[in-house]
C-alpha angles and dihedrals in degrees: 000000000000124000118243114261127181104229119184088241138040114281133191116267121223093248091068093055123068100202125194103202125239119288122200140184146128114300114273092017130099112278121237131202110280114246135180091275128040106205135190095033135126136189093256092067124078119221131225121204135182143167135178141221132197114198139175104215093198090059091049090049092052093046096046090044092230120132111256094237090054098044112108117175136170134198113220128192118200134180132198131186140181141101119267131028096313124058105233090210130033121178142161116252100183143352128196134184119232103221114146137071091251114024131192108188131184122199110202135164147146127245120202112236090218092069097045121105129176099316142031117207116195124192132182115193139176111217136180106257099195139003114267119235093227133017144137124281095264098039116115111261108165117091110242095031109151108234101171136359145173126193140180129197113211125195115224115203109308097350123167135237124326115261139192122264121267121201131189113221140157105254090201088062100032099041107023112177093003120132091242095051090109097044120113091228141002126205117208122196135152110248123222107018104092093173093068120110108268098214093044099047104040132065135178112211115202117203108242090189090071094066101184095044091046091051093050092050093048091046090053100244102184093211089059098036094056094065090041092053090042091053092052094045095045094049092056098037096047090056095041096046092055095044116093090197090061092054093046089063096034096128097037105066114120123233112278096024127124089247093053090049091050091050090051093050093046089054090052096047100036108026113190094002120136127234092255095047092052092048090047092050091052091050101040104029109021091163091062090043093055095040089054089056092045091053092062098034103115140116114276099213095122098043 
């Protein structure tokens, strides 16, 4: 089940997508349902994954308020891997057009065992492939808009913590004319709902147009990753620390939620500090607040 998120455009609800969950297994062997842990595997063995969707395009057209003859959708499968909070590698495993009144689509691909590390994150998403010529005010219009997605985070062997997804994109193409078009990265998260799944409702976009910076982030350069991690942490913690609603539910956030991640980071940056002292620090000495976060903003691969 997906958490509710208020997008600025109409998205596709789960009831309009018949989803056959991810299957996984060694190449040339029968695939099994993907679970939280993938056991009995080693780096010398490649992995095959697949999932399926059954869609009625007329229903999607009616819901999105886009004329059927102008509706162009794609299903995209992506995988990410790497220990720590950032996947070191993110890549597309399959892409399919949705082009019939009733569509059964299979996303299938192979992942080389040699590139896997600690975790395998799989995502299946429906995106808008091209802008419609006519639509209603709240219909999606921008190519690449994510209209529906499902993901699973799979632990391989003794993998580390879960982490949020990172995606390499061209900002010139993805965010044309936007103020952050020239930024080296952009962190998206949904403000206010701390019970949402962290991995499913956040995304770090890395600007592929800035080739050298992009390469250093993907390669895991610690001098670049520290400000990246700091930026992500500070965005969430600055909002959470000032929000009374966040503190009211402080002890109730489930594992893997945005709230639980914020609680974890607050404990790292402000050990032993009370709710009021953290709020006071943010208000009266924001420089110290942010420097405290910066001091613990690092990859957790070796922890």
